[in-house]
N, C-alpha and C positions, 0 to 999 in steps of 0.2 A: 291247767290239766281239766279236758272234759269230763265229764262225768253221767255215765248210760246208764248206772242200775245195774238189780239184778234182774236176770231175764232167763226164758230156757231157751238154752243153745239151739237155732237152728228151727225156732218151732214157736216162732211169737208171730209170725204172718204169713199166710201164702205163697210165693211167688207168684201170680197171678195178683195180689194185691200191693206185691212190691214193686212191680212195674208199673200199674194205674199211678201209685206215689211219684214212682219216677219220670211218669207220663206228665205229671199235671204238672210236677216243677218246671218244666221243659216250658209249656207251654204256658205256663204262667208265666215265667219270665219274659217270654217273647212279644204276650199278649200288652203285656204292660209295661212296653217302651215305644215312648210313642212314634207318630209319625214321620218326623224330622228327623228321628234316629234309626228306623228301619230304612226309608228312604236313600238315608243323605252315606249311612255306614256305609266301610266296608267289608260286602259282604262274607266275602272268603275269608277275611282273619280273626270275624266275630262268629262263624260258624266253626272255626279252630278252634277259636276257644270255650265256646258254650259245650262242646264235644270234651273237652279236653276235662275241665271243671264235673263235664258229669257224670265221666268216663269211671267205673266202678274197678276198684284196686283188688285183687285178688289177694284173701286172706292168708296168709307164714306164721306158722307159731314157731317161735324160735323156743327149740325143748332144752337146749343148751343152756338160756336165761333162766330157769326154773330158778326160786327163791318161794323158800317155803316159809311161813312165820306159824307160831303156835301161840293158844292163849286158852290157860287153863282152868276149869271153871269145875269147883268140888276136886271129884273124882277123874271128870274129865275135860278130855283133851279135844282144844276146836283146831283145824291145820286146815290152817289156807294157803293153796298152791298154786301160785299166777308167774304167767309167760309173758312173756314182752313179743308183740305181733307186729305185723305190719299188713296195712289192707285197710278195706274201706269198712270200720265197726258197724257199720248197716246190716254190711252182710251175717254178722251173729245172729240176728233176729228172722232172718230168711228162713221157711221151710220149703228148701226145693222139691219141687213134683218126681222127684225120681231121689229119693234117701229111703236110708236106714231108720226106722219106726222108734228112736231111742234119742232120748235129749237127759240136759244135766244143767241144774242154777250155776250160774257164770255171773261174775261182774265185770263189767268192762269200761274202762276208762280208753283217752287216749294212748296210754302208755303202755295202761296190761292188759290181759284177760287173765279173771280169778275161780276157783275153785274152791268151793271148802267140805270137808267131814269130819265127823267126831270118831273117836277112841278114846275106849271104856279101857280099856288097861294098855299097860305097856309089851306092847308086841311088836315086833319088828316087822316080820311077816304078813299081821294083820294089814300094816300101817303102808304096808310097800303092796299089798294086793287092790285094799282101797284108794289107792291112787290111782294104781293102774286101769280100776274099773269105773274110777271118776272124770280119768283123762279117755280113756274112751269112749266114753257117751257123752262128753261133752262136745268134743271134736271128728267121733266119728262121720262126720256129715260134711267135713272141710271143702274134700273135692266135691261134691254133690252140686255145692252150696257157689262155690267159684265158677263151675261149669255153668250156674245161671248168668255169673259177672261175664263171661265170656262169652255167650249169648248175648246179652247187653249190651254189649261195648261194639259189635257185630252188627247189631243195626242202629247205633246211635246216627253216624249217617244222615241214615235214607228218615229216622226221625226231624232230624234237626232241621232237615234239608223242607221236610213238607210242611211242617210249622210255620219256620220262618215264610215258604214263598207266599202260605196261604194268608200271611197276615202282611205280607206286602204286596199281593195279588187281591185284597182288601181294600190298600191305603191307595193303591192304584184307580181302582175302582169306585170308589170317592173323589178323587182328583177329578176322571175323568167326569163326572157326575156333576160335582159344582162350576168343573170346566162349561158343561155344555147346559147347566143352566142361567152362567152370565153370558153367553151368547143368544139364548133365548129369551132375554129379559131384553124390554121394549130401550130405548138409546134416551126415550124423556124421560123414563123412571128415572125417581130420585135417588133412590138405593139401590146401587146395584151388588148383587151378590159375587162373591170373586173365594176362589178357592182359597183356603182357609191357612196362614199361616202362622207357627207358630213363634213364640217372642223367641229368637236365639240365645242358647248359652252353648258354653263349653262340655262338650259332652267327649269321657274320654274314650278313646280307642282301646278296644280290649285286648289284653296282652298275657301270653302265659312269662315272659320272661321276665322277674323284676329290674333289667337293665334297660330296656327296652322304651324308646322315650316315647310315651303317651299322645296321641295326636287330638287336637281339640276338633267340633267340627267345623274351622274355617279352612283345617289344613285337607281335611276330608274329602272334600271334594276334588280339591288340586289334583292329590296323590292318589282318587280312589283308578283312574283311569291306568296312570301308570303300574299300577300294582296291578290291575287284571291282567293274569295269564294269558301271552300273543299267541294263540293256534293259527297255526297256519293250513287248510285242508287242500290235500292234492285229490284229485279224481279223474275218473276219463267219462266223456261223455258217451254214456252206455244209453240214449234213449231219453225220454220225456221225466219216462216213471221214476227213473234210477237221478235223475237231475235233481228232480221234486222230492224226492226220496233224501239228497244232498243237503240241499237248500233247508230243509225241515229238520235236520240233525244240524246244521247251523246254528237255527233259530234257538234252539234248545238249549244251544252249548249258551248262544248269546243271552236266553232268560237266563240263564244259572250264573251270570256275571263274567263269562268270560269273553277276552277280546280276540274276535273269529275274525279273521282274515280271507274273505271269500274273493276268486275273481271278478264271480258274478254282479260283486256290490262293491269292488273296489278298485273296477276300471275303467278306462272312460276312452270312448272313439278315439283311436290316431295313439292313445299310449303304446309308448314301445313296452309288450308283454314280457319276452325276453329279461329286461330288465325288472319286471313288477314282480317276478318270479324270484330271481334273484335276492332283491331284498326283502322278500317276504317269508323264505326260508331262513335266510342269513339272520332278517330279528327277529324270528318267532324264537320262544320259550320250547315247543313243540307243535309237531308236524306232522299232521293224523292223514296218514295213505290207506285211501281207501279202494279198498282192494277189492275186482273181479279179474273174471279169464280176460276180458278187454285190456284190464288197468297192465296186467303181467304183460301180454305180449306186445304192448305199446314201449314197456322199460326195454323191452329181449328186445325190442327191434332199434332203440331211442328214438323213436316216433312222435313229433308232435308235442303239444305244451307237454306232457306227461314223460316221453320220453328227455325232455329238458328237463322237468322238475326233479328224476329221477336219478341226472349224472352230477345234478346239485349235490344231491343227499347221498348220494353214493360216495362224492368226492371227500364230503362234511364224514361220513363212514369210517372211509379211510385215514383220513386225521384221527380217530377219536371212536374206538372199534370200541369198548364199555358203553359210549353215550346212549342215554335214554330217553332222545330229544325225539325220535323219531317212533311214532307208534302205528303198526299196522291195526288197522283193521278191514278185519273179511266179511265183506256184502255179499258178497255172492262169487259162487263156485268152493273149490276144499281149496285145504294147504299148498296142495300139489301144482293146479293149473291156474292158482290167483294170485302168489306169492312170489314178488323179484327175489332172484338170489341175495341178494345185499339186506334182502330184510328176513329171508326166513331165516328159520333158530333163533329168531325174538319172541317173546311171547305177545302173542295178538288175542285182539278182544275181538269174537266170535259174535256177528250183530245178522244171521243170515237170518235169524228167528223174530219177525217183528215182537210176536207176543212174549221176548225177553230186553224188549226195548228199554221199559224202564229202569229195571236191575242193571242190564250193560251202561245205560248212561250214567248212572249212581257209580260204579265201580269207577268208570271214568273221571266222574269229576274228583271221586276222592283220590285218583292217583294226580288231580292237578293239585286237591287241597295236600300233597303230600308230602 
């Protein structure tokens, strides 16, 4: 049983300092991973595991579990009232930014939280009054600190993505640097600097479920491609600027370990395009439809490649009305003039404002990880 000692309830460290501690914990874990791990691990699984382990579970006090112990010292009675609780014990120390300025000494263990008070006479009303006052002072900021936990949990995905990508970028740039040096070294040089290779060792695959089989590093690279979510992008040709936006969007997904299927990247001269569209939509876990007025116009008339893709999409939706496979992404226009009828009424991602690109991209990645 863990023992956290006697503390002032919700008044040991500020919420700002608490967040700094939590951020440092995540950053240190990622920074301490070897290059081989960061570049070889299944990103999505590792990030999901890291998020799960750094979530803060809100506190809940079970008042019905109340137990009262008494210790008599002379004519003085010392009562200790304890309750079972669930949630992150760390929260008992956090001083929320919005709070009631009152606190109480409490003792926290893994199993229970308790407070104590003294009674100098056998007065039942005084006992009840003191118990109620101590309980109020001890836990009045419970809801406020749980709001801190909620805000923190909401930021976790962005935090983990940011730290991981920073570390990954650092290692990739280092590899590029070593590779560049290697290319520039004279062939007659006896000692050639090559990209450092860390001696292989078995790296456990992060997992939340205890029943899930761990993957060694030897398995990671073989299974990594299979585990990447396969996403097909359906879009209309609305000019060079729009086409460039679509390609940049696809590149951003790819940088975040998404297996993107884009016609510009995956078709060859002479290839039957109808077969490509059928196979891509059928074999993808998700299909992102980048919606514009021109896209809707083509789907309404079943015109061109977009019209053919839309006929396949509509057929799948007809077979499974509640599917979440197809993600409407509004790029230009309004809901009325850009969203085709088969995709209307579904929750869509509004990416009409480029200033919100990063936020929307994180929401999309979160969707793929859930």
